[in-house]
N, C-alpha and C positions, 0 to 999 in steps of 0.2 A: 445515447443509454442512458435510462432512469438511475439514479444514484442506488436505489435498494439492490436492481438487478447488479449494478457495479459492484457493490459491497458482496454480493452473493458469489460473483464472479471470483472477485479477487480471494475470498475465504477457502472458496472449491480449490483453486490452482495452488494458492502456496499449501494447503492441508494435503495435496498430493503430491506434492513434492519436498515438504520438509516434515520431520518429525516435530511435534506440536504438543504442547500440554494445553496450551491455552492461546487464543487469539482474540482481539477485539480490534475493530474496524471502525473508524467514525468520521464521518462527513463534517469537515473542518470549511468548508467551501465559504461561508460567512467573512472568513479572513481575509478572502483576496476580493470581495465585492468591489471594492474601490480600487483596486490597483488598472493601470493603465494598461495591462497584455491581459486581462482577465477575460475570458471568454465565456461565452453562455453554452452550457453543454460539457464543460471540463471543470473538472472538480479537484478540491485539496482533501486528501486521503491521509488520514492518521491511523498507522497499523501500530499496535500492541503486541508484542509474539511473547508469550513465554517457551523458549526451547533449549534442551540442553545441547541439541544438534548445535543451534547458532550461538549460544553463549560460549561454546567451547572454541568457537572460532573467532577472527579478528574481526570488529564492527566493519570494515572497508571489505572483508570476503564476504560476512554475512549479507551487507549491503547491495553487492555486487549480483550476487545468487537471488535476493528478491527482486531487484531491477531486473534478469534476467528474465525469470518468472512471470512478471507481469509487463514485458516486453510493450506488446501490443496494446495492452490497458492506458500505459503510460503514454504512449504514442497518438493514442486516439482521444482518450478519456480524462485523463489527469493533468490538471495545470502543476500540482504542487504534491509530494508526499513526504510524509514523515514517517520514519521508522525508529519504532522503541524495542530492543530486546534485553529481556532479563532473565 
């Protein structure tokens, strides 16, 4: 999957399942280019979310929720994911 399509898919899925005030998704794949296990077509994604819904929960619960929403994308297209919630 092309990175811009993946970013749009992530944004759409999260927006449909979580009440958001703001979301920013960045491709940080350049951070993993030299890693031994880096695979072409797998991306490092940084997600910054502003959400009262998520900030009222524990970080573990919020992260688990996002991982469950993005399960397919994580399995197929994401090498690494960073999640920031405020």
